[in-house]
C-alpha positions in Angstrom: -19.2 -16.6 -52.0 -20.9 -13.5 -53.2 -18.9 -10.3 -53.8 -20.8 -8.7 -50.8 -19.7 -11.4 -48.4 -16.2 -11.5 -49.8 -15.9 -7.8 -49.1 -17.2 -8.2 -45.6 -14.7 -11.0 -44.8 -11.9 -9.0 -46.4 -12.7 -5.9 -44.2 -13.0 -8.1 -41.1 -9.6 -9.7 -41.8 -8.0 -6.3 -42.3 -9.5 -4.9 -39.1 -8.2 -8.0 -37.2 -4.7 -7.6 -38.6 -4.7 -3.8 -37.7 -5.9 -4.6 -34.2 -3.1 -7.2 -33.7 -0.6 -4.8 -35.2 -1.8 -2.1 -32.8 -1.2 -4.4 -29.8 2.2 -5.3 -31.1 3.2 -1.6 -31.5 1.8 -0.6 -28.1 3.5 -3.5 -26.4 6.8 -2.7 -28.0 6.7 0.9 -26.7 6.3 -0.3 -23.1 9.4 -0.3 -21.0 8.0 -2.7 -18.4 4.8 -4.7 -17.9 2.8 -3.3 -15.1 0.8 -5.8 -13.0 -1.3 -5.1 -9.9 -1.1 -7.0 -6.6 -4.2 -6.3 -4.5 -4.3 -7.8 -1.0 -5.2 -6.7 2.5 -2.0 -5.5 4.2 -4.0 -4.0 7.1 -7.2 -5.0 8.9 -8.5 -8.4 10.1 -7.5 -10.2 6.9 -3.9 -9.1 6.7 -2.9 -12.2 8.7 -4.0 -14.3 5.8 -3.4 -12.1 2.8 0.1 -10.6 3.4 1.9 -14.0 2.9 -0.1 -14.4 -0.4 1.1 -11.0 -1.7 4.7 -12.1 -0.7 4.4 -15.3 -2.7 3.2 -13.3 -5.7 6.1 -11.0 -5.5 8.5 -13.9 -5.2 7.3 -15.4 -8.5 7.6 -12.0 -10.2 11.2 -11.6 -8.8 12.1 -15.1 -10.1 10.7 -14.3 -13.6 12.5 -11.0 -13.8 15.7 -12.6 -12.7 15.5 -14.9 -15.8 14.8 -12.0 -18.2 11.2 -11.2 -17.6 8.5 -11.8 -20.2 9.0 -11.2 -23.9 12.1 -9.3 -23.1 10.5 -6.9 -20.6 10.6 -6.8 -16.8 7.4 -7.1 -14.7 6.7 -4.0 -12.6 4.5 -5.0 -9.6 2.3 -2.4 -7.9 1.3 -3.6 -4.5 -1.9 -2.1 -3.2 -3.7 -2.5 0.2 -7.3 -3.7 0.1 -7.6 -2.9 3.8 -9.9 -5.9 4.5 -12.8 -4.0 2.9 -14.5 -5.0 -0.3 -15.3 -1.4 -1.2 -11.7 -0.5 -1.0 -10.8 -3.5 -3.1 -13.2 -2.3 -5.8 -11.8 1.3 -5.7 -8.2 0.1 -5.8 -8.9 -2.3 -8.8 -10.5 0.6 -10.7 -7.4 2.8 -9.9 -4.9 0.1 -11.0 -6.7 -0.5 -14.3 -7.6 3.0 -15.3 -4.8 5.1 -13.8 -1.8 2.7 -13.6 -2.8 0.8 -16.7 -1.9 -2.7 -15.3 -2.6 -5.6 -17.6 -3.6 -8.0 -14.9 -4.4 -8.1 -11.2 -3.3 -10.8 -8.8 -5.3 -10.7 -5.5 -8.4 -10.7 -3.3 -9.3 -13.1 -0.4 -12.9 -13.0 0.6 -15.8 -13.7 -1.8 -17.2 -10.1 -1.4 -13.8 -8.6 -2.4 -13.5 -11.0 -5.3 -17.1 -10.2 -6.6 -16.4 -6.4 -6.3 -13.2 -6.7 -8.2 -14.8 -9.1 -10.7 -17.2 -6.5 -11.7 -14.4 -4.0 -12.3 -12.3 -6.4 -14.4 -15.3 -7.4 -16.4 -16.2 -3.8 -17.1 -12.7 -3.0 -18.4 -12.0 -6.5 -19.9 -9.0 -7.1 -17.6 -8.0 -10.3 -15.8 -8.0 -11.1 -12.1 -6.0 -14.1 -10.8 -7.8 -15.2 -7.6 -5.8 -17.5 -5.4 -8.3 -18.5 -2.6 -10.7 -21.4 -2.2 -14.3 -20.2 -2.8 -17.9 -21.2 -2.8 -18.2 -21.7 -6.6 -21.4 -20.8 -8.4 -19.4 -18.5 -10.6 -17.5 -18.8 -13.8 -16.3 -15.4 -15.1 -14.3 -15.1 -18.3 -12.2 -12.4 -16.6 -11.3 -14.3 -13.4 -8.7 -17.1 -13.3 -9.6 -19.2 -10.2 -6.2 -20.7 -9.2 -7.6 -22.3 -6.0 -10.4 -24.7 -5.3 -14.0 -25.1 -6.1 -16.3 -26.8 -3.5 -15.9 -30.1 -5.2 -12.1 -29.8 -4.7 -12.1 -28.8 -1.0 -15.3 -28.6 1.0 -17.1 -31.6 -0.5 -14.2 -34.0 -0.1 -13.5 -32.6 3.4 -17.0 -33.1 4.6 -17.1 -36.6 3.0 -13.9 -37.5 4.8 -15.5 -36.4 8.1 -18.5 -38.5 7.5 -16.3 -41.5 6.9 -13.9 -41.0 9.8 -15.2 -38.6 12.5 -19.0 -38.8 12.7 -22.3 -37.8 11.2 -23.6 -35.0 13.4 -22.3 -31.5 12.4 -22.3 -27.9 13.7 -21.7 -25.3 11.0 -20.0 -22.0 11.8 -18.6 -19.4 9.3 -18.9 -16.3 7.3 -20.2 -17.8 4.0 -23.9 -19.0 3.9 -23.4 -20.3 0.3 -20.7 -22.6 1.6 -23.1 -23.7 4.4 -25.8 -24.5 1.8 -23.3 -26.7 -0.1 -22.2 -28.5 3.0 -25.8 -29.2 4.1 -26.6 -30.7 0.8 -23.7 -33.1 1.1 -24.4 -34.0 4.7 -28.0 -34.7 4.0 -27.1 -36.7 0.8 -25.0 -39.1 3.0 -27.6 -39.4 5.7 -25.8 -37.1 8.1 -27.4 -34.4 10.4 -26.9 -30.7 11.0 -27.4 -30.1 14.7 -26.6 -26.4 14.6 -25.6 -23.5 12.3 -24.3 -20.0 13.1 -23.3 -17.2 10.7 -20.4 -15.0 11.9 -19.9 -11.7 10.1 -16.3 -11.0 9.2 -15.8 -8.2 11.8 -17.9 -9.8 14.5 -15.7 -11.1 17.3 -18.6 -12.3 19.6 -18.2 -16.1 19.5 -19.4 -17.0 23.1 -23.0 -17.7 22.1 -21.7 -20.0 19.3 -19.6 -22.0 21.6 -22.5 -22.3 24.1 -24.7 -23.7 21.3 -21.9 -26.2 20.3 -21.8 -27.4 23.9 -25.6 -27.7 24.0 -26.0 -29.6 20.7 -22.9 -31.9 21.1 -22.0 -32.5 17.5 -19.6 -35.1 16.3 -17.7 -32.5 14.3 -17.5 -28.7 13.9 -17.3 -27.6 10.3 -15.5 -24.2 10.4 -15.4 -21.6 7.7 -14.6 -18.6 9.8 -12.1 -16.3 8.1 -9.2 -14.1 9.5 -8.4 -13.3 13.1 -11.8 -14.4 14.4 -10.5 -18.0 14.2 -8.1 -17.2 17.0 -10.9 -16.0 19.2 -13.2 -18.9 18.3 -10.6 -21.6 19.1 -9.4 -20.0 22.3 -13.0 -19.9 23.5 -13.5 -23.6 22.5 -10.5 -24.6 24.6 -11.6 -22.3 27.5 -14.9 -24.2 27.6 -13.0 -27.6 27.6 -13.9 -28.5 24.0 -10.8 -30.3 22.6 -10.3 -32.2 19.4 -10.6 -35.4 21.4 -14.1 -34.4 22.5 -15.4 -32.5 19.4 -12.9 -32.2 16.5 -13.1 -29.3 14.0 -12.6 -29.4 10.2 -11.6 -26.0 9.0 -11.7 -24.6 5.4 -9.9 -21.3 6.1 -7.2 -22.2 8.6 -3.8 -22.8 7.2 -0.1 -22.5 8.1 0.1 -18.7 8.4 -2.9 -18.6 10.8 -1.4 -21.3 12.9 1.7 -19.2 13.4 -0.4 -16.6 15.1 -2.4 -19.0 17.2 -1.6 -20.6 20.6 -0.8 -24.0 19.1 -2.2 -25.7 22.2 -5.6 -24.5 21.0 -5.2 -26.0 17.6 -3.2 -29.3 17.7 -5.3 -32.3 16.8 -7.9 -30.5 14.6 -8.2 -30.9 10.9 -8.2 -28.8 7.6 -8.8 -29.6 4.0 -6.8 -27.9 1.2 -5.2 -28.6 -2.2 -1.7 -27.9 -0.7 0.1 -28.3 2.6 3.7 -27.2 3.3 4.4 -30.8 4.4 3.9 -32.4 1.0 6.9 -34.7 0.4 8.0 -33.9 -3.2 11.1 -32.4 -4.8 9.0 -29.6 -6.3 7.4 -28.7 -3.0 10.7 -28.9 -1.0 12.3 -26.5 -3.6 9.3 -24.1 -3.3 9.3 -24.1 0.5 13.1 -23.5 0.5 12.7 -20.5 -1.8 10.0 -19.0 0.5 12.1 -19.5 3.6 15.2 -18.0 1.9 13.2 -15.0 0.7 11.1 -14.3 3.9 12.8 -16.1 6.8 13.2 -19.7 8.0 10.1 -19.5 10.2 7.9 -18.2 7.4 5.0 -20.6 6.9 3.7 -21.7 3.5 0.1 -22.3 2.7 -2.5 -23.2 0.0 -3.2 -19.6 -1.1 0.5 -18.8 -1.4 1.0 -21.8 -3.6 -2.0 -20.8 -5.8 -0.8 -17.2 -6.1 2.8 -18.3 -6.9 1.9 -20.7 -9.7 -0.8 -18.3 -11.0 1.9 -15.8 -11.9 3.7 -18.5 -13.9 0.5 -19.6 -15.6 0.0 -16.0 -16.7 3.6 -15.8 -17.9 3.2 -18.9 -20.0 0.0 -17.6 -21.5 1.5 -14.2 -22.3 4.5 -15.9 -24.0 2.2 -18.2 -26.0 0.0 -15.2 -27.1 3.1 -13.0 -27.6 0.9 -10.3 -26.0 -0.5 -9.0 -22.7 -3.9 -8.3 -24.4 -6.6 -9.9 -22.3 -8.5 -11.6 -25.1 -5.3 -13.2 -26.5 -4.0 -14.2 -23.0 -7.4 -15.7 -22.1 -7.4 -18.0 -25.1 -3.8 -19.0 -24.4 -4.7 -19.9 -20.7 -7.1 -22.8 -21.6 -5.4 -26.2 -21.0 -2.2 -24.4 -19.8 -0.4 -26.7 -17.3 2.3 -26.2 -14.7 4.3 -28.5 -12.4 3.2 -26.8 -9.2 4.3 -27.7 -5.6 1.1 -29.6 -5.1 1.6 -31.6 -8.3 0.8 -31.1 -12.0 -2.2 -28.8 -12.3 -3.8 -27.3 -15.4 -6.5 -24.9 -16.5 -9.7 -26.5 -17.7 -10.4 -26.6 -21.4 -13.7 -24.6 -21.2 -13.2 -22.4 -18.1 -10.5 -20.5 -16.2 -10.6 -22.9 -13.3 -8.0 -25.4 -12.2 -7.7 -29.2 -12.2 -6.0 -29.8 -8.9 -5.4 -32.1 -5.9 -7.3 -32.4 -2.6 -5.8 -33.2 0.7 -6.9 -33.6 4.4 -4.4 -32.7 7.1 -4.2 -32.9 10.9 -2.6 -30.0 12.8 0.6 -30.9 14.5 2.4 -29.2 17.5 5.0 -27.7 15.1 2.2 -25.7 13.4 2.2 -27.8 10.2 0.0 -30.6 9.0 0.2 -34.4 8.8 -1.4 -35.3 5.5 -4.0 -38.1 6.2 -5.5 -38.3 2.8 -4.7 -37.1 -0.7 -6.6 -37.5 -4.0 -4.7 -39.8 -6.4 -4.9 -37.3 -9.2 -6.0 -33.8 -10.0 -9.7 -33.3 -9.7 -11.8 -31.6 -12.4 -13.3 -28.3 -11.3 -17.1 -28.1 -11.0 -18.4 -24.5 -10.7 -21.9 -25.9 -9.7 -22.1 -28.8 -7.2 -24.3 -31.6 -8.6 -26.7 -31.6 -5.7 -28.8 -28.9 -7.5 -29.2 -27.6 -11.0 -27.4 -24.4 -12.1 -30.7 -22.6 -12.1 -31.5 -23.7 -8.5 -28.0 -22.6 -7.4 -28.4 -19.2 -9.0 -31.6 -18.6 -7.2 -30.2 -19.8 -3.9 -27.1 -17.7 -4.3 -29.0 -14.5 -4.8 -31.1 -15.2 -1.7 -28.1 -16.2 0.5 -26.1 -13.1 -0.5 -29.0 -10.9 0.5 -29.2 -12.7 3.8 -25.5 -12.3 4.4 -25.8 -8.5 3.7 -28.6 -8.3 6.3 -26.5 -10.2 8.9 -23.4 -8.1 8.2 -25.4 -4.9 8.6 -26.9 -6.1 11.8 -23.5 -7.0 13.2 -21.6 -4.0 12.0 
């Protein structure tokens, strides 16, 4: 090694040691570790997001009760995203720049996640995102603790093809998800007899139900989010469309939503998730018990709550391994991190911040829970890009579909 290169390596090593020492000193001066919890506490999505915020707070309370992290208590700052992606972006900016949080737990819709993703990437922070999503994204600043399409939508559609029929009607607020579903249906020789996009704040479902009646699908594939589900299913039943006649498979209806619905309008339909409250395991029974004790015996437990809960523990483990809250050090420590979650043993992939996890199909019962009809035998590896197209093809399609969604949302606003 030449003297020049030796000098460069030496200076680089000294700079690295100084940086590490700076983080150690800064951390030592902190009295608490500030974290942000960013969810909709008001608006159409509060019905889904408020329980997720509660599960996040429960995990933090448990960790603080056992001494916190690295000898410090976690200080949670709960902020309202108000069911508006622009508010989410502004609040994320506030949490990072003004409150100096070291991590954000939150978001629900893809638009809110994307807006916050841009903020955490700009400031090199971390977002733990606990909701199933359309994939086609793999940020180094987002820990995706819920499912990719190959861990929820694709197995759910495949199950429908095998057990319910081959003719489908698509309805929802995510055109990217619709594109993925159509690829799978066509690959298995199925047929799409109708498709309708429903903007998040659009409550006009009558024309959609009329088209379902006219096209007579074997199955309705539903990706409607928030309170609009209540209006949609009530209209289905009003028009005499029952699960016996045309069943629905939902990808955004879980236990908290069922609590708000007239259960007569839901019993007998289906949903696909990684987690259901009715999982029969010691770990899950303990988790459900803790939720009920903290928030009431009638409090439901769902997939996003479980993902939010174990996400806090994954972050804790990574911080303790890194001996720091610094984003770069925590990120490295997250890879291959495992946790015995209520759904089973999950772990972060070795080359992305996405989870290996289970998939389950459930049928809605009259007690507002799910009977599990099918479960994967082991955790499924995450795939950010479904294999029906290349990454380049998906990137092009994603850009076009997002623009189409924006036009539809503007038209229906």
